[in-house]
C-alpha positions as CSV (number, residue, x, y, z in Angstrom):
1,M,-6.1,-17.9,4.9
2,D,-4.4,-18.4,1.5
3,T,-2.7,-15.5,-0.1
4,D,-1.7,-16.2,-3.7
5,G,-0.8,-19.8,-2.8
6,I,1.1,-18.9,0.3
7,E,-0.3,-20.1,3.6
8,G,-0.3,-17.8,6.6
9,A,2.7,-16.8,8.7
10,A,2.6,-20.1,10.6
11,A,3.3,-22.0,7.4
12,G,6.9,-20.8,7.3
13,T,8.7,-21.1,4.0
14,S,7.6,-22.6,0.8
15,G,9.9,-22.6,-2.3
16,G,11.9,-19.7,-1.0
17,T,8.8,-17.6,-0.1
18,R,7.9,-16.7,3.4
19,A,4.6,-15.2,4.5
20,L,5.0,-12.2,6.7
21,S,3.1,-11.6,9.9
22,T,0.6,-8.7,10.0
23,E,3.1,-6.8,12.3
24,E,6.0,-7.3,9.8
25,S,3.7,-6.2,6.9
26,W,2.8,-3.0,8.7
27,D,6.4,-2.3,9.6
28,L,7.3,-2.5,5.9
29,L,4.3,-0.2,5.0
30,R,5.7,2.3,7.5
31,Q,9.2,2.2,5.9
32,A,8.2,2.5,2.3
33,V,7.8,5.9,0.6
34,I,5.9,5.1,-2.6
35,G,3.0,2.7,-3.0
36,R,0.6,1.7,-5.7
37,L,-3.1,2.3,-5.4
38,A,-5.1,-0.2,-7.5
39,V,-8.6,0.8,-8.5
40,V,-11.3,-0.1,-11.1
41,H,-12.1,2.7,-13.5
42,D,-14.7,2.3,-16.2
43,G,-14.7,-1.4,-15.7
44,A,-11.0,-1.8,-16.1
45,P,-8.1,-2.1,-13.5
46,D,-5.8,0.9,-13.1
47,I,-2.8,1.5,-10.9
48,F,-1.5,4.8,-9.6
49,P,1.9,5.4,-7.9
50,V,1.4,7.5,-4.8
51,N,3.3,8.8,-1.8
52,Y,1.4,8.1,1.4
53,V,1.7,7.9,5.2
54,V,0.5,5.2,7.7
55,D,-1.8,6.6,10.4
56,H,-3.3,4.5,13.2
57,G,-3.7,1.4,11.1
58,T,-4.8,3.2,8.0
59,I,-3.1,4.4,4.8
60,V,-3.5,8.1,3.9
61,L,-2.8,9.8,0.6
62,R,-3.5,13.2,-0.9
63,T,-4.9,13.7,-4.4
64,A,-6.6,16.1,-6.7
65,R,-10.0,15.5,-8.4
66,G,-9.6,13.1,-11.3
67,T,-9.6,9.4,-12.2
68,K,-7.7,8.3,-9.0
69,Y,-10.0,10.3,-6.8
70,E,-13.2,9.3,-8.4
71,S,-12.2,5.6,-8.7
72,A,-11.0,5.3,-5.1
73,R,-13.5,7.3,-3.1
74,N,-15.9,5.0,-1.2
75,Q,-14.7,2.0,-3.2
76,L,-12.9,-1.2,-2.5
77,V,-9.2,-0.8,-3.5
78,A,-5.9,-2.5,-3.1
79,F,-2.6,-0.9,-2.1
80,E,0.8,-2.4,-2.7
81,V,4.4,-1.6,-1.7
82,D,7.5,-3.7,-2.5
83,G,11.2,-3.6,-2.2
84,Y,14.5,-5.5,-2.5
85,D,17.2,-6.1,0.1
86,L,20.5,-6.5,-1.6
87,D,22.3,-7.7,1.5
88,D,19.8,-10.5,2.2
89,V,19.0,-11.2,-1.5
90,E,15.3,-10.9,-0.7
91,A,12.4,-9.2,-2.3
92,W,9.3,-8.3,-0.4
93,S,5.8,-7.2,-1.1
94,V,2.9,-6.0,1.1
95,V,-0.7,-5.7,-0.1
96,A,-3.5,-4.0,1.8
97,R,-7.1,-4.4,0.7
98,G,-10.1,-2.4,1.9
99,R,-12.4,0.6,1.4
100,A,-11.0,4.0,0.6
101,V,-12.9,6.9,2.1
102,E,-12.5,10.6,1.7
103,V,-11.5,12.4,4.9
104,K,-14.3,15.0,5.5
105,D,-14.5,15.3,9.2
106,V,-13.0,18.7,10.2
107,D,-11.0,17.3,13.2
108,D,-9.8,14.3,11.2
109,S,-8.8,16.6,8.3
110,I,-6.8,18.8,10.7
111,A,-5.0,15.8,12.2
112,V,-4.2,14.4,8.8
113,M,-2.9,17.7,7.5
114,A,-0.4,17.6,10.3
115,L,1.0,14.3,9.1
116,P,4.3,14.3,7.1
117,L,2.4,13.9,3.8
118,L,3.4,16.4,1.1
119,P,2.5,15.9,-2.5
120,W,5.4,15.2,-4.8
121,A,3.7,16.4,-8.0
122,E,3.0,20.0,-8.7
123,G,-0.5,21.3,-8.3
124,S,-3.1,21.4,-5.6
125,K,-3.9,18.0,-3.9
126,P,-6.7,19.1,-1.6
127,H,-8.5,15.7,-1.2
128,L,-7.5,13.3,1.6
129,I,-8.2,9.6,1.0
130,R,-7.9,7.1,3.9
131,L,-7.7,3.4,3.1
132,L,-9.3,1.3,5.9
133,P,-7.7,-2.1,5.3
134,D,-9.7,-5.2,5.9
135,T,-6.6,-7.3,5.2
136,V,-2.9,-6.7,5.1
137,T,-0.6,-9.5,3.9
138,G,3.0,-9.7,2.9
139,R,5.7,-12.0,1.8
140,R,9.5,-12.2,1.4
141,I,10.9,-14.0,-1.5
142,H,14.5,-15.3,-1.6
143,V,15.9,-14.4,-5.0
144,V,17.8,-17.2,-6.5
145,G,18.4,-15.9,-10.0
146,G,20.5,-12.9,-9.1
147,V,19.7,-9.2,-9.6
148,R,19.3,-7.7,-13.0
149,R,21.0,-4.3,-13.1
150,A,20.4,-1.5,-15.5
């Protein structure tokens, strides 16, 4: 499988970029706090920063009604997290792609509500969205140009 010009994990490094295994990608998804939900709204791409939690091989987030909810529910979406390791001078990125479904089953809703997923923004966020990934890919990039600091 080719992911943005990077061969699978067995390919090793290429130009300072290393593909991550699926397990490594999920580990980074579990560690990150903020992700970006990419959807299509009115025929144009849109991205929403969201807090989330990983639950049994899925990604769960809470939201209110609105563009994010309407654009994600029962649609194919992408979800991305990234970070930078100052000690190793490496950046990393993980992308999950799949269908986002609203959690409606009572037992599943109760289980999800027990997860450590509290909305950061004010207001009611009663809708639970679960991303069922078809693919999860990641990569680490060795940074050669230094770090730009604010």
